[in-house]
N, CA, C and O atoms as CSV, one atom per row, in Angstrom:
chain,resi,resn,atom,element,x,y,z
A,1,MET,N,N,48.699,-185.464,-10.782
A,1,MET,CA,C,49.428,-186.563,-11.380
A,1,MET,C,C,49.800,-186.246,-12.836
A,1,MET,O,O,50.842,-186.670,-13.334
A,2,GLU,N,N,48.923,-185.493,-13.499
A,2,GLU,CA,C,49.229,-185.139,-14.880
A,2,GLU,C,C,50.452,-184.235,-14.953
A,2,GLU,O,O,51.273,-184.372,-15.861
A,3,THR,N,N,50.579,-183.316,-14.010
A,3,THR,CA,C,51.756,-182.445,-13.965
A,3,THR,C,C,53.011,-183.270,-13.729
A,3,THR,O,O,54.044,-183.014,-14.347
A,4,TYR,N,N,52.935,-184.257,-12.842
A,4,TYR,CA,C,54.066,-185.155,-12.580
A,4,TYR,C,C,54.452,-185.894,-13.860
A,4,TYR,O,O,55.634,-186.039,-14.172
A,5,ARG,N,N,53.443,-186.360,-14.595
A,5,ARG,CA,C,53.713,-187.074,-15.845
A,5,ARG,C,C,54.483,-186.192,-16.817
A,5,ARG,O,O,55.446,-186.636,-17.442
A,6,HIS,N,N,54.043,-184.908,-16.943
A,6,HIS,CA,C,54.707,-183.997,-17.887
A,6,HIS,C,C,56.091,-183.572,-17.403
A,6,HIS,O,O,57.003,-183.407,-18.212
A,7,ASP,N,N,56.256,-183.397,-16.108
A,7,ASP,CA,C,57.508,-182.877,-15.559
A,7,ASP,C,C,58.563,-183.955,-15.347
A,7,ASP,O,O,59.758,-183.677,-15.452
A,8,VAL,N,N,58.142,-185.175,-15.051
A,8,VAL,CA,C,59.097,-186.234,-14.713
A,8,VAL,C,C,59.068,-187.377,-15.726
A,8,VAL,O,O,60.091,-187.701,-16.329
A,9,CYS,N,N,57.905,-187.983,-15.911
A,9,CYS,CA,C,57.829,-189.215,-16.705
A,9,CYS,C,C,58.200,-189.012,-18.170
A,9,CYS,O,O,59.037,-189.739,-18.707
A,10,GLU,N,N,57.583,-188.032,-18.815
A,10,GLU,CA,C,57.830,-187.850,-20.244
A,10,GLU,C,C,59.269,-187.436,-20.556
A,10,GLU,O,O,59.844,-187.971,-21.504
A,11,PRO,N,N,59.888,-186.501,-19.799
A,11,PRO,CA,C,61.305,-186.213,-20.065
A,11,PRO,C,C,62.205,-187.432,-19.837
A,11,PRO,O,O,63.165,-187.643,-20.579
A,12,ASN,N,N,61.899,-188.228,-18.818
A,12,ASN,CA,C,62.699,-189.421,-18.556
A,12,ASN,C,C,62.592,-190.412,-19.707
A,12,ASN,O,O,63.602,-190.942,-20.170
A,13,LEU,N,N,61.370,-190.662,-20.170
A,13,LEU,CA,C,61.175,-191.593,-21.284
A,13,LEU,C,C,61.871,-191.098,-22.541
A,13,LEU,O,O,62.512,-191.875,-23.247
A,14,THR,N,N,61.747,-189.818,-22.818
A,14,THR,CA,C,62.361,-189.242,-24.018
A,14,THR,C,C,63.877,-189.377,-23.975
A,14,THR,O,O,64.501,-189.788,-24.954
A,15,GLU,N,N,64.461,-189.032,-22.840
A,15,GLU,CA,C,65.918,-189.078,-22.720
A,15,GLU,C,C,66.447,-190.508,-22.831
A,15,GLU,O,O,67.442,-190.748,-23.514
A,16,LEU,N,N,65.797,-191.447,-22.171
A,16,LEU,CA,C,66.271,-192.828,-22.216
A,16,LEU,C,C,66.028,-193.457,-23.581
A,16,LEU,O,O,66.814,-194.300,-24.016
A,17,LYS,N,N,64.951,-193.063,-24.269
A,17,LYS,CA,C,64.689,-193.580,-25.614
A,17,LYS,C,C,65.809,-193.166,-26.571
A,17,LYS,O,O,66.268,-193.971,-27.381
A,18,VAL,N,N,66.240,-191.919,-26.473
A,18,VAL,CA,C,67.336,-191.435,-27.324
A,18,VAL,C,C,68.599,-192.259,-27.077
A,18,VAL,O,O,69.285,-192.638,-28.027
A,19,LEU,N,N,68.910,-192.539,-25.816
A,19,LEU,CA,C,70.096,-193.344,-25.494
A,19,LEU,C,C,69.982,-194.754,-26.072
A,19,LEU,O,O,70.960,-195.293,-26.590
A,20,LEU,N,N,68.802,-195.348,-25.987
A,20,LEU,CA,C,68.613,-196.689,-26.548
A,20,LEU,C,C,68.771,-196.671,-28.062
A,20,LEU,O,O,69.414,-197.555,-28.628
A,21,GLU,N,N,68.192,-195.679,-28.717
A,21,GLU,CA,C,68.289,-195.584,-30.176
A,21,GLU,C,C,69.733,-195.373,-30.614
A,21,GLU,O,O,70.184,-195.996,-31.575
A,22,GLN,N,N,70.456,-194.508,-29.928
A,22,GLN,CA,C,71.849,-194.238,-30.289
A,22,GLN,C,C,72.721,-195.474,-30.105
A,22,GLN,O,O,73.695,-195.659,-30.835
A,23,GLY,N,N,72.385,-196.311,-29.148
A,23,GLY,CA,C,73.159,-197.526,-28.904
A,23,GLY,C,C,72.675,-198.724,-29.688
A,23,GLY,O,O,73.160,-199.837,-29.485
A,24,ASN,N,N,71.710,-198.508,-30.596
A,24,ASN,CA,C,71.130,-199.581,-31.410
A,24,ASN,C,C,70.516,-200.698,-30.568
A,24,ASN,O,O,70.564,-201.867,-30.949
A,25,TYR,N,N,69.945,-200.338,-29.435
A,25,TYR,CA,C,69.237,-201.305,-28.602
A,25,TYR,C,C,67.793,-201.409,-29.073
A,25,TYR,O,O,67.242,-200.456,-29.622
A,26,ALA,N,N,67.192,-202.557,-28.859
A,26,ALA,CA,C,65.777,-202.728,-29.183
A,26,ALA,C,C,64.948,-201.879,-28.220
A,26,ALA,O,O,65.175,-201.884,-27.010
A,27,LEU,N,N,64.000,-201.163,-28.776
A,27,LEU,CA,C,63.145,-200.318,-27.944
A,27,LEU,C,C,61.952,-201.121,-27.441
A,27,LEU,O,O,61.491,-202.039,-28.120
A,28,PRO,N,N,61.452,-200.784,-26.267
A,28,PRO,CA,C,60.223,-201.428,-25.799
A,28,PRO,C,C,59.043,-200.992,-26.663
A,28,PRO,O,O,59.189,-200.110,-27.510
A,29,ALA,N,N,57.903,-201.589,-26.462
A,29,ALA,CA,C,56.706,-201.223,-27.221
A,29,ALA,C,C,56.470,-199.723,-27.106
A,29,ALA,O,O,56.622,-199.153,-26.026
A,30,PRO,N,N,56.101,-199.082,-28.205
A,30,PRO,CA,C,55.941,-197.627,-28.178
A,30,PRO,C,C,54.797,-197.196,-27.265
A,30,PRO,O,O,53.772,-197.870,-27.161
A,31,TYR,N,N,54.994,-196.076,-26.618
A,31,TYR,CA,C,53.963,-195.477,-25.775
A,31,TYR,C,C,53.957,-193.988,-26.033
A,31,TYR,O,O,54.973,-193.315,-25.860
A,32,ASN,N,N,52.838,-193.487,-26.439
A,32,ASN,CA,C,52.697,-192.066,-26.701
A,32,ASN,C,C,51.693,-191.522,-25.699
A,32,ASN,O,O,50.488,-191.726,-25.850
A,33,ALA,N,N,52.179,-190.837,-24.684
A,33,ALA,CA,C,51.308,-190.358,-23.611
A,33,ALA,C,C,50.214,-189.440,-24.140
A,33,ALA,O,O,49.107,-189.421,-23.602
A,34,ALA,N,N,50.513,-188.684,-25.184
A,34,ALA,CA,C,49.505,-187.760,-25.716
A,34,ALA,C,C,48.313,-188.513,-26.298
A,34,ALA,O,O,47.183,-188.027,-26.242
A,35,HIS,N,N,48.560,-189.706,-26.858
A,35,HIS,CA,C,47.482,-190.487,-27.466
A,35,HIS,C,C,47.028,-191.655,-26.601
A,35,HIS,O,O,45.844,-191.993,-26.598
A,36,ASP,N,N,47.941,-192.272,-25.872
A,36,ASP,CA,C,47.617,-193.494,-25.132
A,36,ASP,C,C,47.095,-193.240,-23.728
A,36,ASP,O,O,46.298,-194.025,-23.214
A,37,ALA,N,N,47.527,-192.169,-23.108
A,37,ALA,CA,C,47.087,-191.887,-21.739
A,37,ALA,C,C,45.706,-191.248,-21.775
A,37,ALA,O,O,45.341,-190.566,-22.732
A,38,LYS,N,N,44.967,-191.480,-20.735
A,38,LYS,CA,C,43.630,-190.900,-20.634
A,38,LYS,C,C,43.623,-189.842,-19.547
A,38,LYS,O,O,44.231,-190.014,-18.491
A,39,SER,N,N,42.939,-188.763,-19.812
A,39,SER,CA,C,42.809,-187.725,-18.792
A,39,SER,C,C,41.721,-188.131,-17.808
A,39,SER,O,O,40.895,-188.996,-18.098
A,40,THR,N,N,41.732,-187.504,-16.657
A,40,THR,CA,C,40.692,-187.809,-15.675
A,40,THR,C,C,39.317,-187.409,-16.205
A,40,THR,O,O,38.314,-188.032,-15.857
A,41,GLU,N,N,39.266,-186.376,-17.044
A,41,GLU,CA,C,37.984,-185.956,-17.614
A,41,GLU,C,C,37.428,-187.015,-18.561
A,41,GLU,O,O,36.226,-187.279,-18.556
A,42,SER,N,N,38.291,-187.625,-19.375
A,42,SER,CA,C,37.811,-188.619,-20.336
A,42,SER,C,C,37.426,-189.935,-19.663
A,42,SER,O,O,36.647,-190.711,-20.217
A,43,LEU,N,N,37.960,-190.184,-18.491
A,43,LEU,CA,C,37.606,-191.417,-17.785
A,43,LEU,C,C,36.231,-191.338,-17.134
A,43,LEU,O,O,35.598,-192.363,-16.881
A,44,GLY,N,N,35.777,-190.137,-16.869
A,44,GLY,CA,C,34.494,-189.996,-16.185
A,44,GLY,C,C,34.651,-190.257,-14.697
A,44,GLY,O,O,35.765,-190.270,-14.173
A,45,ARG,N,N,33.539,-190.463,-14.030
A,45,ARG,CA,C,33.579,-190.649,-12.579
A,45,ARG,C,C,32.809,-191.904,-12.211
A,45,ARG,O,O,31.690,-192.126,-12.675
A,46,LEU,N,N,33.416,-192.707,-11.382
A,46,LEU,CA,C,32.772,-193.905,-10.870
A,46,LEU,C,C,33.160,-194.038,-9.408
A,46,LEU,O,O,34.312,-194.336,-9.094
A,47,ASP,N,N,32.223,-193.824,-8.529
A,47,ASP,CA,C,32.503,-193.919,-7.100
A,47,ASP,C,C,32.562,-195.384,-6.682
A,47,ASP,O,O,31.600,-196.134,-6.848
A,48,THR,N,N,33.704,-195.773,-6.141
A,48,THR,CA,C,33.860,-197.162,-5.699
A,48,THR,C,C,34.232,-197.267,-4.234
A,48,THR,O,O,34.136,-198.344,-3.645
A,49,ASP,N,N,34.654,-196.163,-3.638
A,49,ASP,CA,C,35.156,-196.175,-2.265
A,49,ASP,C,C,36.345,-197.126,-2.106
A,49,ASP,O,O,36.625,-197.596,-1.003
A,50,ALA,N,N,37.038,-197.406,-3.208
A,50,ALA,CA,C,38.174,-198.327,-3.161
A,50,ALA,C,C,39.473,-197.618,-2.812
A,50,ALA,O,O,40.404,-198.243,-2.304
A,51,ILE,N,N,39.544,-196.342,-3.074
A,51,ILE,CA,C,40.774,-195.607,-2.807
A,51,ILE,C,C,40.401,-194.161,-2.474
A,51,ILE,O,O,39.412,-193.629,-2.979
A,52,ASP,N,N,41.192,-193.552,-1.634
A,52,ASP,CA,C,40.925,-192.163,-1.266
A,52,ASP,C,C,42.198,-191.340,-1.451
A,52,ASP,O,O,43.239,-191.868,-1.841
A,53,ASP,N,N,42.102,-190.036,-1.166
A,53,ASP,CA,C,43.247,-189.143,-1.350
A,53,ASP,C,C,44.451,-189.583,-0.530
A,53,ASP,O,O,45.589,-189.481,-0.988
A,54,ARG,N,N,44.207,-190.064,0.664
A,54,ARG,CA,C,45.301,-190.510,1.530
A,54,ARG,C,C,46.072,-191.660,0.879
A,54,ARG,O,O,47.303,-191.649,0.860
A,55,MET,N,N,45.359,-192.642,0.352
A,55,MET,CA,C,46.017,-193.788,-0.282
A,55,MET,C,C,46.790,-193.363,-1.524
A,55,MET,O,O,47.885,-193.863,-1.784
A,56,ILE,N,N,46.220,-192.442,-2.286
A,56,ILE,CA,C,46.903,-191.962,-3.489
A,56,ILE,C,C,48.192,-191.244,-3.113
A,56,ILE,O,O,49.239,-191.499,-3.709
A,57,MET,N,N,48.129,-190.352,-2.135
A,57,MET,CA,C,49.303,-189.568,-1.738
A,57,MET,C,C,50.393,-190.459,-1.150
A,57,MET,O,O,51.558,-190.341,-1.529
A,58,VAL,N,N,50.032,-191.336,-0.240
A,58,VAL,CA,C,51.027,-192.219,0.376
A,58,VAL,C,C,51.593,-193.172,-0.672
A,58,VAL,O,O,52.795,-193.438,-0.681
A,59,GLY,N,N,50.741,-193.687,-1.552
A,59,GLY,CA,C,51.224,-194.548,-2.634
A,59,GLY,C,C,52.201,-193.826,-3.536
A,59,GLY,O,O,53.201,-194.404,-3.962
A,60,HIS,N,N,51.918,-192.562,-3.832
A,60,HIS,CA,C,52.804,-191.762,-4.679
A,60,HIS,C,C,54.171,-191.584,-4.016
A,60,HIS,O,O,55.205,-191.703,-4.674
A,61,VAL,N,N,54.172,-191.301,-2.719
A,61,VAL,CA,C,55.436,-191.120,-1.993
A,61,VAL,C,C,56.315,-192.354,-2.150
A,61,VAL,O,O,57.498,-192.238,-2.469
A,62,PHE,N,N,55.748,-193.528,-1.930
A,62,PHE,CA,C,56.560,-194.745,-1.952
A,62,PHE,C,C,56.849,-195.247,-3.367
A,62,PHE,O,O,57.910,-195.824,-3.603
A,63,SER,N,N,55.932,-195.040,-4.310
A,63,SER,CA,C,56.210,-195.503,-5.673
A,63,SER,C,C,57.291,-194.651,-6.333
A,63,SER,O,O,58.133,-195.177,-7.062
A,64,VAL,N,N,57.277,-193.343,-6.087
A,64,VAL,CA,C,58.335,-192.486,-6.645
A,64,VAL,C,C,59.680,-192.867,-6.046
A,64,VAL,O,O,60.687,-192.913,-6.753
A,65,GLU,N,N,59.700,-193.141,-4.751
A,65,GLU,CA,C,60.956,-193.559,-4.119
A,65,GLU,C,C,61.466,-194.862,-4.731
A,65,GLU,O,O,62.672,-195.033,-4.910
A,66,ALA,N,N,60.559,-195.778,-5.052
A,66,ALA,CA,C,60.965,-197.041,-5.680
A,66,ALA,C,C,61.592,-196.793,-7.045
A,66,ALA,O,O,62.616,-197.395,-7.370
A,67,PHE,N,N,60.993,-195.914,-7.850
A,67,PHE,CA,C,61.579,-195.592,-9.149
A,67,PHE,C,C,62.927,-194.906,-8.986
A,67,PHE,O,O,63.859,-195.175,-9.745
A,68,MET,N,N,63.035,-194.030,-8.007
A,68,MET,CA,C,64.312,-193.358,-7.767
A,68,MET,C,C,65.393,-194.381,-7.429
A,68,MET,O,O,66.527,-194.255,-7.892
A,69,ASN,N,N,65.061,-195.376,-6.642
A,69,ASN,CA,C,66.030,-196.426,-6.313
A,69,ASN,C,C,66.434,-197.209,-7.552
A,69,ASN,O,O,67.599,-197.578,-7.701
A,70,ARG,N,N,65.477,-197.468,-8.447
A,70,ARG,CA,C,65.811,-198.180,-9.695
A,70,ARG,C,C,66.737,-197.341,-10.563
A,70,ARG,O,O,67.690,-197.866,-11.138
A,71,TRP,N,N,66.468,-196.042,-10.665
A,71,TRP,CA,C,67.323,-195.185,-11.486
A,71,TRP,C,C,68.716,-195.077,-10.895
A,71,TRP,O,O,69.702,-195.077,-11.632
A,72,ASN,N,N,68.810,-194.988,-9.600
A,72,ASN,CA,C,70.104,-194.944,-8.939
A,72,ASN,C,C,70.860,-196.247,-9.196
A,72,ASN,O,O,72.059,-196.234,-9.476
A,73,HIS,N,N,70.159,-197.355,-9.099
A,73,HIS,CA,C,70.777,-198.663,-9.346
A,73,HIS,C,C,71.210,-198.782,-10.813
A,73,HIS,O,O,72.277,-199.321,-11.108
A,74,GLY,N,N,70.376,-198.276,-11.727
A,74,GLY,CA,C,70.734,-198.294,-13.149
A,74,GLY,C,C,71.987,-197.487,-13.422
A,74,GLY,O,O,72.822,-197.889,-14.232
A,75,ALA,N,N,72.127,-196.354,-12.754
A,75,ALA,CA,C,73.327,-195.527,-12.922
A,75,ALA,C,C,74.556,-196.264,-12.426
A,75,ALA,O,O,75.613,-196.208,-13.055
A,76,VAL,N,N,74.425,-196.949,-11.310
A,76,VAL,CA,C,75.560,-197.682,-10.731
A,76,VAL,C,C,76.010,-198.801,-11.664
A,76,VAL,O,O,77.208,-199.061,-11.782
A,77,LEU,N,N,75.071,-199.464,-12.325
A,77,LEU,CA,C,75.399,-200.635,-13.141
A,77,LEU,C,C,75.937,-200.301,-14.529
A,77,LEU,O,O,76.536,-201.159,-15.178
A,78,SER,N,N,75.736,-199.079,-14.989
A,78,SER,CA,C,76.145,-198.748,-16.345
A,78,SER,C,C,77.616,-198.355,-16.399
A,78,SER,O,O,78.126,-197.660,-15.520
A,79,HIS,N,N,78.284,-198.818,-17.450
A,79,HIS,CA,C,79.680,-198.428,-17.666
A,79,HIS,C,C,79.775,-197.190,-18.561
A,79,HIS,O,O,80.866,-196.665,-18.784
A,80,ARG,N,N,78.631,-196.725,-19.075
A,80,ARG,CA,C,78.626,-195.563,-19.972
A,80,ARG,C,C,78.283,-194.304,-19.187
A,80,ARG,O,O,77.284,-194.265,-18.468
A,81,ALA,N,N,79.107,-193.286,-19.325
A,81,ALA,CA,C,78.896,-192.033,-18.591
A,81,ALA,C,C,77.591,-191.354,-18.991
A,81,ALA,O,O,76.908,-190.785,-18.139
A,82,ASP,N,N,77.230,-191.404,-20.284
A,82,ASP,CA,C,75.992,-190.739,-20.712
A,82,ASP,C,C,74.758,-191.410,-20.122
A,82,ASP,O,O,73.777,-190.741,-19.799
A,83,VAL,N,N,74.809,-192.734,-19.982
A,83,VAL,CA,C,73.688,-193.462,-19.375
A,83,VAL,C,C,73.613,-193.156,-17.881
A,83,VAL,O,O,72.531,-192.923,-17.343
A,84,ARG,N,N,74.761,-193.158,-17.218
A,84,ARG,CA,C,74.771,-192.820,-15.784
A,84,ARG,C,C,74.215,-191.417,-15.562
A,84,ARG,O,O,73.415,-191.196,-14.652
A,85,ASP,N,N,74.641,-190.472,-16.397
A,85,ASP,CA,C,74.159,-189.096,-16.267
A,85,ASP,C,C,72.648,-189.015,-16.471
A,85,ASP,O,O,71.958,-188.300,-15.744
A,86,ALA,N,N,72.135,-189.748,-17.459
A,86,ALA,CA,C,70.689,-189.734,-17.717
A,86,ALA,C,C,69.919,-190.302,-16.533
A,86,ALA,O,O,68.899,-189.744,-16.127
A,87,PHE,N,N,70.399,-191.404,-15.980
A,87,PHE,CA,C,69.729,-191.991,-14.821
A,87,PHE,C,C,69.731,-191.020,-13.647
A,87,PHE,O,O,68.736,-190.905,-12.931
A,88,LEU,N,N,70.836,-190.326,-13.451
A,88,LEU,CA,C,70.904,-189.377,-12.336
A,88,LEU,C,C,69.991,-188.173,-12.562
A,88,LEU,O,O,69.395,-187.662,-11.614
A,89,ARG,N,N,69.876,-187.718,-13.816
A,89,ARG,CA,C,68.926,-186.633,-14.097
A,89,ARG,C,C,67.501,-187.097,-13.825
A,89,ARG,O,O,66.698,-186.346,-13.271
A,90,ASN,N,N,67.179,-188.337,-14.213
A,90,ASN,CA,C,65.855,-188.903,-13.931
A,90,ASN,C,C,65.603,-188.928,-12.431
A,90,ASN,O,O,64.520,-188.576,-11.964
A,91,TYR,N,N,66.610,-189.346,-11.689
A,91,TYR,CA,C,66.509,-189.422,-10.226
A,91,TYR,C,C,66.181,-188.047,-9.640
A,91,TYR,O,O,65.300,-187.920,-8.790
A,92,HIS,N,N,66.896,-187.028,-10.101
A,92,HIS,CA,C,66.699,-185.692,-9.532
A,92,HIS,C,C,65.369,-185.070,-9.951
A,92,HIS,O,O,64.770,-184.322,-9.178
A,93,ARG,N,N,64.896,-185.371,-11.174
A,93,ARG,CA,C,63.562,-184.904,-11.565
A,93,ARG,C,C,62.509,-185.483,-10.619
A,93,ARG,O,O,61.628,-184.771,-10.137
A,94,ALA,N,N,62.617,-186.774,-10.368
A,94,ALA,CA,C,61.642,-187.432,-9.493
A,94,ALA,C,C,61.790,-186.972,-8.050
A,94,ALA,O,O,60.800,-186.864,-7.327
A,95,ASN,N,N,63.019,-186.699,-7.628
A,95,ASN,CA,C,63.250,-186.322,-6.232
A,95,ASN,C,C,62.547,-185.012,-5.874
A,95,ASN,O,O,62.049,-184.865,-4.758
A,96,ARG,N,N,62.503,-184.064,-6.807
A,96,ARG,CA,C,61.769,-182.811,-6.540
A,96,ARG,C,C,60.327,-183.114,-6.156
A,96,ARG,O,O,59.790,-182.552,-5.201
A,97,TRP,N,N,59.714,-184.006,-6.913
A,97,TRP,CA,C,58.318,-184.351,-6.661
A,97,TRP,C,C,58.181,-185.220,-5.425
A,97,TRP,O,O,57.208,-185.098,-4.680
A,98,HIS,N,N,59.137,-186.081,-5.208
A,98,HIS,CA,C,59.093,-186.953,-4.032
A,98,HIS,C,C,59.088,-186.112,-2.760
A,98,HIS,O,O,58.292,-186.354,-1.853
A,99,LEU,N,N,59.972,-185.130,-2.696
A,99,LEU,CA,C,60.036,-184.265,-1.516
A,99,LEU,C,C,58.770,-183.428,-1.373
A,99,LEU,O,O,58.274,-183.233,-0.263
A,100,ALA,N,N,58.251,-182.936,-2.487
A,100,ALA,CA,C,57.006,-182.163,-2.432
A,100,ALA,C,C,55.849,-183.031,-1.954
A,100,ALA,O,O,55.015,-182.575,-1.172
A,101,ALA,N,N,55.792,-184.279,-2.418
A,101,ALA,CA,C,54.713,-185.181,-2.000
A,101,ALA,C,C,54.797,-185.490,-0.516
A,101,ALA,O,O,53.770,-185.593,0.154
A,102,ILE,N,N,56.010,-185.640,0.007
A,102,ILE,CA,C,56.171,-185.891,1.447
A,102,ILE,C,C,55.653,-184.698,2.245
A,102,ILE,O,O,54.924,-184.871,3.222
A,103,VAL,N,N,56.027,-183.496,1.832
A,103,VAL,CA,C,55.573,-182.296,2.543
A,103,VAL,C,C,54.050,-182.176,2.467
A,103,VAL,O,O,53.400,-181.855,3.462
A,104,MET,N,N,53.484,-182.433,1.291
A,104,MET,CA,C,52.029,-182.374,1.151
A,104,MET,C,C,51.351,-183.401,2.047
A,104,MET,O,O,50.364,-183.094,2.716
A,105,ALA,N,N,51.881,-184.623,2.059
A,105,ALA,CA,C,51.293,-185.683,2.887
A,105,ALA,C,C,51.382,-185.338,4.368
A,105,ALA,O,O,50.475,-185.653,5.138
A,106,GLU,N,N,52.467,-184.694,4.764
A,106,GLU,CA,C,52.604,-184.276,6.165
A,106,GLU,C,C,51.605,-183.170,6.499
A,106,GLU,O,O,50.968,-183.204,7.552
A,107,LYS,N,N,51.468,-182.190,5.605
A,107,LYS,CA,C,50.526,-181.095,5.856
A,107,LYS,C,C,49.087,-181.598,5.913
A,107,LYS,O,O,48.269,-181.069,6.666
A,108,MET,N,N,48.782,-182.620,5.116
A,108,MET,CA,C,47.436,-183.193,5.115
A,108,MET,C,C,47.266,-184.213,6.243
A,108,MET,O,O,46.202,-184.812,6.402
A,109,GLN,N,N,48.330,-184.397,7.017
A,109,GLN,CA,C,48.372,-185.344,8.135
A,109,GLN,C,C,48.142,-186.786,7.681
A,109,GLN,O,O,47.555,-187.590,8.405
A,110,PHE,N,N,48.616,-187.102,6.468
A,110,PHE,CA,C,48.582,-188.471,5.974
A,110,PHE,C,C,49.826,-189.223,6.422
A,110,PHE,O,O,49.805,-190.447,6.550
A,111,LEU,N,N,50.921,-188.483,6.662
A,111,LEU,CA,C,52.181,-189.037,7.152
A,111,LEU,C,C,52.666,-188.175,8.303
A,111,LEU,O,O,52.377,-186.979,8.362
A,112,GLU,N,N,53.401,-188.786,9.214
A,112,GLU,CA,C,54.055,-188.023,10.271
A,112,GLU,C,C,55.450,-187.647,9.798
A,112,GLU,O,O,55.998,-188.283,8.898
A,113,ALA,N,N,56.022,-186.616,10.402
A,113,ALA,CA,C,57.355,-186.146,10.026
A,113,ALA,C,C,58.350,-186.568,11.094
A,113,ALA,O,O,58.675,-185.779,11.981
A,114,PRO,N,N,58.844,-187.814,11.022
A,114,PRO,CA,C,59.798,-188.248,12.046
A,114,PRO,C,C,61.127,-187.520,11.920
A,114,PRO,O,O,61.557,-187.179,10.818
A,115,CYS,N,N,61.767,-187.286,13.043
A,115,CYS,CA,C,63.024,-186.530,13.063
A,115,CYS,C,C,64.199,-187.311,12.485
A,115,CYS,O,O,65.253,-186.725,12.233
A,116,HIS,N,N,64.048,-188.610,12.268
A,116,HIS,CA,C,65.202,-189.358,11.755
A,116,HIS,C,C,65.356,-189.230,10.240
A,116,HIS,O,O,66.357,-189.699,9.698
A,117,TYR,N,N,64.399,-188.611,9.531
A,117,TYR,CA,C,64.592,-188.352,8.114
A,117,TYR,C,C,65.669,-187.289,7.976
A,117,TYR,O,O,65.641,-186.300,8.709
A,118,PRO,N,N,66.617,-187.458,7.061
A,118,PRO,CA,C,67.710,-186.480,6.929
A,118,PRO,C,C,67.225,-185.046,6.750
A,118,PRO,O,O,67.816,-184.131,7.323
A,119,LEU,N,N,66.169,-184.824,5.973
A,119,LEU,CA,C,65.698,-183.460,5.743
A,119,LEU,C,C,65.057,-182.861,6.982
A,119,LEU,O,O,64.970,-181.639,7.104
A,120,ARG,N,N,64.611,-183.695,7.894
A,120,ARG,CA,C,63.914,-183.205,9.069
A,120,ARG,C,C,64.863,-182.972,10.245
A,120,ARG,O,O,64.462,-182.374,11.243
A,121,MET,N,N,66.096,-183.427,10.147
A,121,MET,CA,C,67.033,-183.308,11.263
A,121,MET,C,C,67.288,-181.846,11.619
A,121,MET,O,O,67.468,-181.504,12.788
A,122,ILE,N,N,67.300,-180.998,10.608
A,122,ILE,CA,C,67.544,-179.581,10.867
A,122,ILE,C,C,66.387,-179.002,11.679
A,122,ILE,O,O,66.597,-178.286,12.658
A,123,ALA,N,N,65.158,-179.325,11.256
A,123,ALA,CA,C,63.982,-178.782,11.939
A,123,ALA,C,C,63.794,-179.389,13.327
A,123,ALA,O,O,63.277,-178.726,14.227
A,124,CYS,N,N,64.205,-180.633,13.505
A,124,CYS,CA,C,63.983,-181.318,14.781
A,124,CYS,C,C,65.112,-181.090,15.774
A,124,CYS,O,O,64.967,-181.391,16.959
A,125,GLY,N,N,66.225,-180.568,15.307
A,125,GLY,CA,C,67.326,-180.271,16.227
A,125,GLY,C,C,68.355,-181.324,16.350
A,125,GLY,O,O,69.318,-181.162,17.100
């Protein structure tokens, strides 16, 4: 998840923050991942049996897809080309991870690979 944060979340936040600043829009409350986020090591370990690897992986698949839909919708609604381009770059950054998470979940047998998914049509015939 930390790699996802560095590869997708932080570049997306940085790019959109620049667009907001250039347009003189009010920025949301500041968030500095380097200082505000906690690593898994600093959190320690507490066994709760509340969530397992399967729930994390499946949750990641669907939450990333939800963000991708929001970015796509944001691109559609903007009249500014630079904003549309930024939203689409955000979408594609997340999509790399979304596809990787689906493949990982399938290999771990957390999800099935139905043939009606567009990427699976080639493999399924």
